[in-house]
ZAKE-961858 format. One record per residue (C-alpha): residue number from 1; residue in three letters; x, y, z. Coordinates in steps of 0.001 Angstrom, whole numbers, plus 524288, in hexadecimal, padded with zeros to 5 digits. Layout:
// ZAKE-961858
<rec NUM 'ala' <X Y Z>>;
...
END
This chain:
// ZAKE-961858
<rec 1 'met' <350D2 F5CE6 F8FFD>>;
<rec 2 'asp' <34B0A F4FFC F8CF3>>;
<rec 3 'ile' <33CC4 F5030 F8791>>;
<rec 4 'leu' <3357E F447F F868B>>;
<rec 5 'ile' <328FD F4558 F7E1A>>;
<rec 6 'val' <3200B F3A81 F7D98>>;
<rec 7 'gly' <31685 F3815 F72FC>>;
<rec 8 'gly' <31B36 F3B18 F6326>>;
<rec 9 'gly' <30FA1 F402D F5E9A>>;
<rec 10 'ile' <30B9B F4F04 F5A86>>;
<rec 11 'gly' <30F9A F54C8 F6855>>;
<rec 12 'gly' <31B5B F4D98 F6C1F>>;
<rec 13 'leu' <32174 F4DA5 F5D31>>;
<rec 14 'thr' <31EA1 F5DD1 F5D38>>;
<rec 15 'leu' <3235D F6036 F6D3B>>;
<rec 16 'ala' <33180 F58FE F6662>>;
<rec 17 'leu' <331DE F607E F5D4F>>;
<rec 18 'asn' <32E8F F6D87 F6579>>;
<rec 19 'leu' <3396F F6921 F6F1B>>;
<rec 20 'his' <3430E F6661 F6489>>;
<rec 21 'ala' <340BB F739B F5E81>>;
<rec 22 'cys' <345B6 F7A19 F6A0F>>;
<rec 23 'lys' <35402 F7492 F67FB>>;
<rec 24 'met' <355EC F726B F75F6>>;
<rec 25 'pro' <35F13 F672C F7AEE>>;
<rec 26 'trp' <35341 F5E6D F7ED9>>;
<rec 27 'arg' <35200 F5010 F7B58>>;
<rec 28 'ile' <34477 F4CCD F75ED>>;
<rec 29 'arg' <33D63 F40BC F7498>>;
<rec 30 'val' <330B8 F3C8F F6F37>>;
<rec 31 'cys' <32AC7 F2D97 F7408>>;
<rec 32 'glu' <32078 F298C F6AFB>>;
<rec 33 'ala' <316F2 F1EF6 F6E29>>;
<rec 34 'val' <315AB F190E F5DD6>>;
<rec 35 'pro' <3201C F106C F5927>>;
<rec 36 'ala' <32019 F18D0 F4C92>>;
<rec 37 'phe' <319B7 F2477 F4814>>;
<rec 38 'arg' <30E8E F236E F3D55>>;
<rec 39 'pro' <305C0 F2E43 F36B2>>;
<rec 40 'leu' <2F892 F2AE4 F3EF0>>;
<rec 41 'gly' <2EC27 F348F F409C>>;
<rec 42 'val' <2E5C1 F3D4D F377D>>;
<rec 43 'gly' <2E639 F4D58 F3908>>;
<rec 44 'ile' <2E848 F567D F40D3>>;
<rec 45 'asn' <2E9B6 F65D0 F3FD4>>;
<rec 46 'leu' <2F578 F6DFE F42E0>>;
<rec 47 'leu' <2EFAF F7B56 F4799>>;
<rec 48 'pro' <2F72C F8837 F4650>>;
<rec 49 'his' <2F9EE F8610 F566B>>;
<rec 50 'ala' <2FFB1 F792D F52E2>>;
<rec 51 'met' <30633 F7D7F F45A7>>;
<rec 52 'arg' <30DE5 F891D F4E06>>;
<rec 53 'glu' <31568 F7E3F F5494>>;
<rec 54 'met' <31815 F754B F4977>>;
<rec 55 'thr' <31D03 F8245 F42AC>>;
<rec 56 'arg' <32555 F8469 F4E4A>>;
<rec 57 'leu' <32AFE F77F2 F4CA6>>;
<rec 58 'gly' <32DA0 F79C5 F3DE4>>;
<rec 59 'leu' <3238E F6F73 F38FD>>;
<rec 60 'lys' <319E6 F76C6 F31CF>>;
<rec 61 'glu' <31EF4 F73AC F243B>>;
<rec 62 'ala' <31FF3 F64BF F2861>>;
<rec 63 'ile' <3112A F657A F2C24>>;
<rec 64 'arg' <30CB7 F6E62 F203B>>;
<rec 65 'arg' <312AD F6330 F1690>>;
<rec 66 'val' <30937 F58B4 F1BC1>>;
<rec 67 'ala' <2FCE7 F5FED F2018>>;
<rec 68 'val' <2F242 F691B F1B61>>;
<rec 69 'glu' <2F0A7 F766B F1F9B>>;
<rec 70 'pro' <2E33B F79EE F22B4>>;
<rec 71 'gln' <2DC4A F8591 F1DA3>>;
<rec 72 'glu' <2D110 F85EC F260D>>;
<rec 73 'phe' <2C831 F8038 F304C>>;
<rec 74 'ala' <2B9CB F7C98 F2B46>>;
<rec 75 'tyr' <2AE97 F7AEC F32FA>>;
<rec 76 'phe' <2A00C F73D3 F2D7F>>;
<rec 77 'thr' <2949D F6E8D F33E1>>;
<rec 78 'his' <291BE F5F89 F3352>>;
<rec 79 'his' <289E4 F6304 F2869>>;
<rec 80 'gly' <294D8 F6962 F2104>>;
<rec 81 'gln' <2918B F7860 F223F>>;
<rec 82 'phe' <29B87 F8157 F2355>>;
<rec 83 'ile' <29ED6 F8846 F30E5>>;
<rec 84 'leu' <2AB2F F8EA8 F30A3>>;
<rec 85 'ser' <2B8D5 F8F57 F285F>>;
<rec 86 'glu' <2C631 F941A F2FEE>>;
<rec 87 'pro' <2D1EC F9580 F2A49>>;
<rec 88 'cys' <2DD16 F8DD9 F2E64>>;
<rec 89 'gly' <2ED5F F9067 F3200>>;
<rec 90 'leu' <2F352 F9992 F2A84>>;
<rec 91 'arg' <2E640 F9DE5 F254F>>;
<rec 92 'ala' <2E0DF FA08D F3211>>;
<rec 93 'gly' <2ED02 FAAEF F3649>>;
<rec 94 'tyr' <2F5C9 F9F99 F3D71>>;
<rec 95 'asp' <3027B FA25A F3C28>>;
<rec 96 'val' <304CE F9410 F3A5D>>;
<rec 97 'pro' <2FCD0 F8A72 F30BB>>;
<rec 98 'his' <2F323 F7F0B F3532>>;
<rec 99 'phe' <2F670 F701E F2F8D>>;
<rec 100 'ser' <2EE7A F6525 F2F6F>>;
<rec 101 'ile' <2F618 F5A17 F2EE0>>;
<rec 102 'his' <2F492 F4B14 F2F73>>;
<rec 103 'arg' <2F956 F4754 F3DD5>>;
<rec 104 'gly' <302D2 F3CBA F389F>>;
<rec 105 'asp' <3089E F46CC F2EEC>>;
<rec 106 'leu' <30A6B F5034 F3B34>>;
<rec 107 'his' <310BA F45B1 F4322>>;
<rec 108 'ala' <31939 F4394 F387B>>;
<rec 109 'val' <31D24 F526A F37AF>>;
<rec 110 'leu' <320BB F50C6 F4409>>;
<rec 111 'his' <32741 F44D2 F45F6>>;
<rec 112 'asp' <3308B F47B0 F3AA1>>;
<rec 113 'ala' <33452 F5549 F40AD>>;
<rec 114 'phe' <33784 F4D88 F4CFB>>;
<rec 115 'val' <34042 F43DA F4866>>;
<rec 116 'glu' <346F1 F4D11 F3FDF>>;
<rec 117 'arg' <34A1A F58D4 F4964>>;
<rec 118 'leu' <34AAF F4DF3 F5709>>;
<rec 119 'gly' <34EAD F4101 F516A>>;
<rec 120 'arg' <3477D F3438 F4F5E>>;
<rec 121 'asp' <34EBB F2F71 F5BE3>>;
<rec 122 'lys' <345B7 F38E2 F647A>>;
<rec 123 'leu' <33A39 F3230 F6110>>;
<rec 124 'phe' <3369C F2528 F6910>>;
<rec 125 'leu' <32C6C F1C9F F6142>>;
<rec 126 'asp' <32489 F120C F66F0>>;
<rec 127 'his' <325AF F18EA F75A5>>;
<rec 128 'arg' <31965 F1990 F7BDB>>;
<rec 129 'cys' <319F7 F2061 F888D>>;
<rec 130 'val' <3140C F18CA F93F6>>;
<rec 131 'gly' <31833 F2242 F9E55>>;
<rec 132 'val' <32132 F2CBA FA5C5>>;
<rec 133 'ala' <328F6 F2EE2 FB21E>>;
<rec 134 'gln' <32F68 F3994 FB5CA>>;
<rec 135 'ser' <3397A F3D84 FC0AD>>;
<rec 136 'ala' <33E6B F4BE7 FC58D>>;
<rec 137 'asp' <3473E F4CD5 FB931>>;
<rec 138 'arg' <34356 F4404 FAD09>>;
<rec 139 'ala' <335F3 F3D5A FA7B8>>;
<rec 140 'thr' <3365B F2EAC FA1D5>>;
<rec 141 'ala' <32D3B F28C0 F985E>>;
<rec 142 'his' <32A7B F1AEB F968E>>;
<rec 143 'phe' <32634 F1412 F897C>>;
<rec 144 'val' <32187 F0900 F848E>>;
<rec 145 'asp' <320B2 F0491 F7593>>;
<rec 146 'his' <316AB F0106 F6DFE>>;
<rec 147 'asp' <315A6 EF307 F7368>>;
<rec 148 'gly' <316DC EF800 F81CA>>;
<rec 149 'asn' <3261B EF5C7 F833A>>;
<rec 150 'gly' <32D1D EFE8E F8D46>>;
<rec 151 'leu' <336FD F084C F863D>>;
<rec 152 'pro' <3418F F0F04 F8CBE>>;
<rec 153 'pro' <33BBC F1B93 F9473>>;
<rec 154 'his' <33EAE F2949 F8F55>>;
<rec 155 'asp' <3442B F32F8 F9B1B>>;
<rec 156 'ala' <3425C F4159 F97A7>>;
<rec 157 'asp' <3435A F4E85 FA036>>;
<rec 158 'ile' <3358C F5068 F9AFB>>;
<rec 159 'val' <32A1A F48AF F954C>>;
<rec 160 'ile' <31F18 F4C5E F8B6C>>;
<rec 161 'ala' <3146A F43FB F8990>>;
<rec 162 'cys' <30DF8 F453E F7A77>>;
<rec 163 'asp' <308A4 F3835 F7B23>>;
<rec 164 'gly' <2FB12 F3C2F F77E3>>;
<rec 165 'ile' <2EDCC F39CD F7C2A>>;
<rec 166 'his' <2F14F F2C61 F82E9>>;
<rec 167 'ser' <2FD24 F3221 F89CF>>;
<rec 168 'ala' <303FA F28D5 F92AF>>;
<rec 169 'ile' <30A78 F344C F99C7>>;
<rec 170 'arg' <2FCF1 F3C44 F9AF1>>;
<rec 171 'lys' <2F71D F2EBA FA187>>;
<rec 172 'gln' <3021B F2CD7 FAA8A>>;
<rec 173 'phe' <2FF02 F3A7C FAF8F>>;
<rec 174 'tyr' <2EF66 F3829 FAE8E>>;
<rec 175 'pro' <2EDA0 F29A6 FB13D>>;
<rec 176 'asp' <2DF9C F2B86 FB4B9>>;
<rec 177 'glu' <2DC59 F34D7 FA8B2>>;
<rec 178 'gly' <2D55D F28C7 FA0F4>>;
<rec 179 'leu' <2D1ED F2AD9 F9214>>;
<rec 180 'pro' <2D25C F35AF F883F>>;
<rec 181 'val' <2C55B F3BA7 F8A60>>;
<rec 182 'phe' <2B934 F3851 F7F78>>;
<rec 183 'his' <2AFF1 F4336 F7EA1>>;
<rec 184 'gly' <2A747 F3C65 F75BD>>;
<rec 185 'ile' <2ACEC F3F18 F66F3>>;
<rec 186 'asn' <2B4B4 F34B4 F5E84>>;
<rec 187 'leu' <2BD65 F397A F5354>>;
<rec 188 'trp' <2BFE8 F330B F46BA>>;
<rec 189 'arg' <2CC19 F3852 F3E5C>>;
<rec 190 'gly' <2D0FC F3597 F30F4>>;
<rec 191 'val' <2D729 F39D4 F2243>>;
<rec 192 'thr' <2D075 F39C2 F1530>>;
<rec 193 'arg' <2D73F F3C30 F092C>>;
<rec 194 'ala' <2CEFA F46A5 F0199>>;
<rec 195 'pro' <2CD84 F5180 EF942>>;
<rec 196 'pro' <2CF14 F60E7 F0059>>;
<rec 197 'phe' <2C358 F63FA F0529>>;
<rec 198 'leu' <2BF9C F7301 F08BF>>;
<rec 199 'thr' <2CC50 F7A9F F08A2>>;
<rec 200 'gly' <2D3C8 F6E86 F093A>>;
<rec 201 'gly' <2D9C2 F731C F15BB>>;
<rec 202 'ser' <2CCF6 F73C7 F1D16>>;
<rec 203 'ile' <2CBE5 F6ED7 F2BCB>>;
<rec 204 'thr' <2BE29 F6B0F F2C5D>>;
<rec 205 'arg' <2B4B1 F67F0 F3654>>;
<rec 206 'ile' <2A738 F6464 F33C8>>;
<rec 207 'gly' <29CE4 F6130 F3E2C>>;
<rec 208 'gly' <29CE6 F6376 F4C4B>>;
<rec 209 'leu' <2996F F5914 F588C>>;
<rec 210 'phe' <28EA7 F6132 F5D6D>>;
<rec 211 'thr' <28435 F5BE0 F5309>>;
<rec 212 'thr' <28B88 F5172 F4947>>;
<rec 213 'asn' <29ABF F4DBD F4A5C>>;
<rec 214 'lys' <2A673 F53DE F42ED>>;
<rec 215 'leu' <2AF67 F50DA F375F>>;
<rec 216 'leu' <2BDD1 F58F9 F3687>>;
<rec 217 'phe' <2C474 F5828 F2B35>>;
<rec 218 'tyr' <2D1D0 F5D83 F248A>>;
<rec 219 'pro' <2DC38 F5AA0 F1C88>>;
<rec 220 'ile' <2E9BE F5803 F2047>>;
<rec 221 'arg' <2F211 F5431 F147B>>;
<rec 222 'asn' <2F07A F5A94 F07FC>>;
<rec 223 'asp' <2F183 F5402 EF90D>>;
<rec 224 'ile' <2F35B F4650 EFF72>>;
<rec 225 'asp' <2F0A6 F4187 EF179>>;
<rec 226 'glu' <2F0A0 F44B3 EE16E>>;
<rec 227 'his' <2E38D F4936 EE358>>;
<rec 228 'gly' <2E5BB F52D2 EED60>>;
<rec 229 'asn' <2DF0B F4CA0 EF918>>;
<rec 230 'gln' <2E0BE F5046 F073A>>;
<rec 231 'leu' <2E198 F46F0 F1314>>;
<rec 232 'ile' <2D6D4 F4BA2 F1ABE>>;
<rec 233 'asn' <2D592 F49C2 F2801>>;
<rec 234 'trp' <2C78A F48BA F3063>>;
<rec 235 'ser' <2C245 F45A3 F3C75>>;
<rec 236 'val' <2B5C5 F4220 F41E7>>;
<rec 237 'glu' <2B014 F4423 F4F21>>;
<rec 238 'val' <2A41C F3CFB F5392>>;
<rec 239 'val' <29CAA F3DA6 F603F>>;
<rec 240 'thr' <29B9B F31C2 F670A>>;
<rec 241 'asp' <29E2F F2A83 F7316>>;
<rec 242 'thr' <2A6D0 F2008 F6DE2>>;
<rec 243 'his' <2B454 F2260 F692B>>;
<rec 244 'asp' <2C134 F17F1 F67C3>>;
<rec 245 'ala' <2CD2A F187A F6DFE>>;
<rec 246 'val' <2D4F3 F2441 F6ECF>>;
<rec 247 'asp' <2DED8 F20F3 F6346>>;
<rec 248 'trp' <2E1FB F2A41 F5840>>;
<rec 249 'his' <2E5C6 F1F6E F4F92>>;
<rec 250 'lys' <2D82F F1674 F5171>>;
<rec 251 'ser' <2D1D1 F1322 F4562>>;
<rec 252 'gly' <2C4CA F19AF F4261>>;
<rec 253 'arg' <2B7CD F1462 F3B3A>>;
<rec 254 'leu' <2B018 F1D05 F2FE6>>;
<rec 255 'glu' <2A37F F15A9 F33D2>>;
<rec 256 'asp' <2A3AE F19EE F41E1>>;
<rec 257 'phe' <2A26C F28F7 F3E21>>;
<rec 258 'phe' <29F89 F2A48 F3009>>;
<rec 259 'pro' <290CC F2946 F3258>>;
<rec 260 'ile' <28FB8 F360F F3832>>;
<rec 261 'phe' <297DD F3BEE F2C41>>;
<rec 262 'lys' <29232 F3567 F2171>>;
<rec 263 'asp' <28B2D F3F92 F1CA8>>;
<rec 264 'trp' <2942E F4B31 F1D64>>;
<rec 265 'arg' <2978D F4DD2 F0FF2>>;
<rec 266 'phe' <29703 F5CE3 F0B23>>;
<rec 267 'asp' <297B1 F62B1 F00C9>>;
<rec 268 'trp' <2A651 F68D6 F0570>>;
<rec 269 'leu' <2AB63 F5AB2 F0B8D>>;
<rec 270 'asp' <2A783 F4CC8 F0B69>>;
<rec 271 'ala' <2AAF8 F4B77 F18C3>>;
<rec 272 'ala' <2A492 F3D56 F1920>>;
<rec 273 'gly' <2ACA5 F384E F0EC8>>;
<rec 274 'leu' <2B842 F3D20 F15D2>>;
<rec 275 'leu' <2B6FC F35AA F1FF8>>;
<rec 276 'gln' <2B487 F295A F178A>>;
<rec 277 'ser' <2C009 F2A34 F0F3A>>;
<rec 278 'ala' <2C957 F2BB9 F1B5F>>;
<rec 279 'asp' <2D5FB F2360 F1A89>>;
<rec 280 'phe' <2D35A F1F0E F28B3>>;
<rec 281 'ile' <2CC21 F243A F3500>>;
<rec 282 'leu' <2D159 F24B9 F42AA>>;
<rec 283 'thr' <2C7AA F25B1 F4F27>>;
<rec 284 'tyr' <2CA9C F2CDC F5CA6>>;
<rec 285 'pro' <2C148 F31A1 F6757>>;
<rec 286 'met' <2C217 F3F91 F6A1E>>;
<rec 287 'val' <2C88A F4019 F7607>>;
<rec 288 'asp' <2D1B8 F49B2 F7F2F>>;
<rec 289 'arg' <2D3CD F4A0B F8DF5>>;
<rec 290 'asp' <2D0AA F5516 F9743>>;
<rec 291 'pro' <2DBE2 F5CE1 F9A30>>;
<rec 292 'ile' <2E420 F5A09 FA4EC>>;
<rec 293 'gly' <2EBA7 F63CC FAEBF>>;
<rec 294 'gln' <2F90F F5E40 FAC91>>;
<rec 295 'trp' <301C2 F5A1E FA2D6>>;
<rec 296 'thr' <30EAF F5C2D FA87A>>;
<rec 297 'phe' <31374 F530E FB21D>>;
<rec 298 'gly' <322AE F5570 FB7BA>>;
<rec 299 'arg' <32AE1 F5341 FAAD9>>;
<rec 300 'val' <31F40 F4E02 FA36E>>;
<rec 301 'thr' <31437 F5522 F9AAF>>;
<rec 302 'leu' <30AF2 F5122 F902C>>;
<rec 303 'leu' <307A3 F5631 F8318>>;
<rec 304 'gly' <2FD13 F56AE F7941>>;
<rec 305 'asp' <2F31B F4BBE F7A69>>;
<rec 306 'ala' <2FA13 F46A7 F8671>>;
<rec 307 'ala' <2F605 F52ED F8E3B>>;
<rec 308 'his' <2EAC2 F5A4C F86A2>>;
<rec 309 'pro' <2E36A F4F4A F7CE1>>;
<rec 310 'met' <2D92E F56A8 F7611>>;
<rec 311 'tyr' <2D003 F552F F6C37>>;
<rec 312 'pro' <2D549 F54FA F5D96>>;
<rec 313 'arg' <2CF33 F60F0 F59B9>>;
<rec 314 'gly' <2D2D8 F6E04 F5598>>;
<rec 315 'gly' <2E19A F6A0C F5251>>;
<rec 316 'asn' <2E58B F6B00 F6190>>;
<rec 317 'gly' <2E9A7 F5D1D F65BC>>;
<rec 318 'gly' <2F6FD F5CD3 F5D98>>;
<rec 319 'ala' <2F730 F6A9A F5E8D>>;
<rec 320 'gln' <2F738 F6C27 F6CA4>>;
<rec 321 'ala' <300C5 F6261 F6E28>>;
<rec 322 'ile' <30914 F6A45 F65B2>>;
<rec 323 'ile' <30939 F7671 F6E5D>>;
<rec 324 'asp' <30B53 F6EDF F79B3>>;
<rec 325 'ala' <317FD F6A97 F7390>>;
<rec 326 'thr' <31BD4 F787B F6E27>>;
<rec 327 'thr' <3165F F7DF5 F7E94>>;
<rec 328 'ile' <320BE F7118 F84C4>>;
<rec 329 'thr' <32A6C F74B2 F7C24>>;
<rec 330 'glu' <32B5D F849A F7E49>>;
<rec 331 'leu' <32B70 F818C F8CEF>>;
<rec 332 'leu' <3369E F771B F8D4D>>;
<rec 333 'arg' <33EF1 F8074 F8386>>;
<rec 334 'ser' <33CCF F8B5F F8CBF>>;
<rec 335 'gly' <33DCE F8583 F9A9D>>;
<rec 336 'asp' <3494F F7DDC FA2B7>>;
<rec 337 'asp' <33EE2 F76A2 FA9B0>>;
<rec 338 'pro' <336E1 F6A5E FA25F>>;
<rec 339 'val' <32F27 F6716 FAB31>>;
<rec 340 'ser' <329E8 F7618 FAD74>>;
<rec 341 'ala' <32946 F77F2 F9F4F>>;
<rec 342 'leu' <3209B F6A78 F9E15>>;
<rec 343 'lys' <31651 F70E2 FAAC5>>;
<rec 344 'thr' <31671 F7F61 FA2F3>>;
<rec 345 'tyr' <3132E F77C3 F95F1>>;
<rec 346 'glu' <306BC F71A3 F9D5D>>;
<rec 347 'ala' <30348 F7D9F FA237>>;
<rec 348 'arg' <30263 F8511 F95B3>>;
<rec 349 'arg' <2FD22 F7A13 F8E14>>;
<rec 350 'ile' <2F3AB F72E9 F9616>>;
<rec 351 'ala' <2E892 F7E70 F96BB>>;
<rec 352 'pro' <2E821 F8108 F88CC>>;
<rec 353 'thr' <2E7F9 F7298 F8342>>;
<rec 354 'gly' <2DCAF F6F93 F8DAB>>;
<rec 355 'arg' <2D51E F797F F87EB>>;
<rec 356 'ile' <2D717 F750B F7A22>>;
<rec 357 'val' <2D302 F6647 F7F19>>;
<rec 358 'leu' <2C622 F6C27 F8565>>;
<rec 359 'glu' <2C26E F751B F7939>>;
<rec 360 'asn' <2C4A5 F68C7 F6F87>>;
<rec 361 'arg' <2BBF8 F6264 F76C1>>;
<rec 362 'thr' <2B0AD F6CF0 F76B5>>;
<rec 363 'ala' <2B3DC F7710 F6CC1>>;
<rec 364 'pro' <2BC5A F7438 F6211>>;
<rec 365 'pro' <2BBA2 F7B39 F5562>>;
<rec 366 'asp' <2B102 F71BE F514A>>;
<rec 367 'leu' <2A812 F78FE F5B13>>;
<rec 368 'ile' <2A742 F82E9 F4EA7>>;
<rec 369 'ile' <29EB7 F779B F479A>>;
<rec 370 'asp' <29875 F719D F5464>>;
<rec 371 'thr' <293E4 F80A7 F580C>>;
<rec 372 'val' <28E5C F8158 F4A0C>>;
<rec 373 'glu' <2885E F7469 F4A23>>;
<rec 374 'arg' <2829F F76CF F5755>>;
<rec 375 'leu' <27C09 F8485 F55D6>>;
<rec 376 'thr' <27484 F7D55 F481A>>;
<rec 377 'gly' <272DD F717F F4FE5>>;
<rec 378 'gly' <2792B F69E7 F4663>>;
<rec 379 'lys' <27219 F6FCA F3BBC>>;
<rec 380 'arg' <275CD F76D9 F2D36>>;
<rec 381 'phe' <275BE F844C F2E06>>;
<rec 382 'glu' <27251 F8E0B F23B3>>;
<rec 383 'arg' <27B9E F99E1 F26E9>>;
<rec 384 'leu' <287D8 F9799 F3185>>;
<rec 385 'glu' <28615 FA576 F3558>>;
<rec 386 'asp' <27967 FA2D2 F3B22>>;
<rec 387 'val' <27E0D F98AD F434A>>;
<rec 388 'ile' <28A88 F9E80 F484A>>;
<rec 389 'ser' <29483 FA8CC F45F1>>;
<rec 390 'ala' <2A185 FA894 F3F45>>;
<rec 391 'asp' <2A5D9 FB099 F4B2E>>;
<rec 392 'glu' <2A1F1 FA639 F5393>>;
<rec 393 'leu' <2A73C F9A2A F4BAA>>;
<rec 394 'lys' <2B38E FA15F F4C72>>;
<rec 395 'ala' <2B3AE FA230 F5A0D>>;
<rec 396 'ile' <2B2D3 F956B F5C37>>;
<rec 397 'ser' <2BDE1 F9268 F541F>>;
<rec 398 'asp' <2C5F9 F9C82 F5A96>>;
<rec 399 'asn' <2C38A F9695 F67D5>>;
<rec 400 'tyr' <2C8C0 F8937 F649C>>;
<rec 401 'lys' <2D465 F8F21 F5E0C>>;
<rec 402 'arg' <2D726 F97AE F6B1B>>;
<rec 403 'val' <2D7CE F8C36 F7360>>;
<rec 404 'ala' <2DE9F F8394 F6B4A>>;
<rec 405 'gly' <2E8D2 F8DDA F69C9>>;
<rec 406 'trp' <2E7BD F8F0C F5A88>>;
<rec 407 'asp' <2E232 F9BB2 F58AA>>;
<rec 408 'val' <2EA8F FA3B0 F5186>>;
<rec 409 'ala' <2ECA6 FADFA F5B07>>;
<rec 410 'ser' <2F3BF FA22B F61CD>>;
<rec 411 'val' <2FAB4 F9BEA F5756>>;
<rec 412 'gly' <2FFA2 FA911 F5043>>;
<rec 413 'arg' <2FA39 FAF50 F446E>>;
<rec 414 'arg' <2FECB FB204 F36E8>>;
<rec 415 'ser' <30954 FBC6C F350A>>;
<rec 416 'asn' <30567 FBF81 F2805>>;
END
C-alpha cells in the first residue's frame, strides 16, 4: 500500500513512525510545506495519553533527555493565593511519565527518528499542498513550492491530511467554512531563562478569565546554564475584542498585555518579572473550529488540527493528533480495505475530539480557578474550605481528564 502524508508536524511525523513500526510492505512518504525545519515555537505538554503512544514508538528516553518531567499541577488565584496542587505523571499513578518540552525539541526528536527509521528520501520539504484529486483506486495530491511554482504531483492509495488549522485539503471539502472561529481571547506566549520556582517542576496556572485574565508557567528545559536556570514557558490569556493573525510564529509586544499583569508579583513567584525578561514573545488568537461531521472523503482523510483544531489548553492539541495517528495505523494494519479503515477511523475519533473542542472552550482545567474566583467575586479568601471543598475541586479536575482521555483508568495504572 502506498500512503501519502501531507504535513510534517507532530501529527504527520508520528503517523509515519507508527506506520513504519507495523513492518508492513507499505510505501510511506511525507510532504511538508516548509523549505527547512527550524526549532520554532514554545512549550507543549506531553500528558500520559500522549506519552503512552511515544513510549510505544520507543521515543520515551529521547524525549526525557531534552524535556522536564513535571511534579505537579498548581492552581492559584490572581492574588497568588493557593487553591490546589495535584501530582503529575508517574507521581499520580500513571504507568507512563508526563513531560513538558519545547515544541522544537519534540519536533527534532520526531524528525531524527523519521530520518533514521524511514530515510531522508521519504521526506519532501518545500511541498505545500494546494489540493487533492482522486479516482476509484488512487488519490493525487498537488503541490507548489514556497514561491508558488508547481511541483510534480504525488499519487497514493490514500492521502492523510496533517496540514494544520489552515489545511488546504480541508478547505477543498469545506470551501464555505471561513476563517477559524475567534471567541474573544488573545494569547501571548514566550520563554524566559530563570531559576526554578516552587517544586522546579510545577505547571502553574494563575488567575482565571472570570474576574481578570490568566497566566500559565512551566519549565521545559533544565540546567540551561552554569547557574542551574531553567527555560520557563509562559502564556498569557487576555479577554479582548481584537486579535492578530492566526499564525503560531507571529511576534508579539510586551506592552500589549503587560499593564494588566505588572503587579502580579508574589512571594513565591515574580510573575511580572518573568514576562519582562522573556527571550521573545509570540502572539496568537485563541481560535478553533466547530466540530464537523465528516473527515473522510473516499481515499482522503483529515488528522490533527486539519480535522479538529482546538484551544491550546489541557495538553490536547498535539495529543489528539498523536492518538489520531495511532488509531489510523491500527485500522490500516488490521484490515484489507484502506478506504473502509479511514471511515472507521472517522467514526471512532470524531465524537471524542468534538467533545474536547467544546470542553476546551467552556470547562478546561482552568475552571478550577474560575470557580473559586466566581465564588469569591474576585476577592481574597480567608479559608479556601469556606469557599469550596477539596472534593468539589477534584471533581472539576477529574471531569476534564475523563473527557480528554487522560484519566488514570483510560491511560493505565502503575503496577507498583
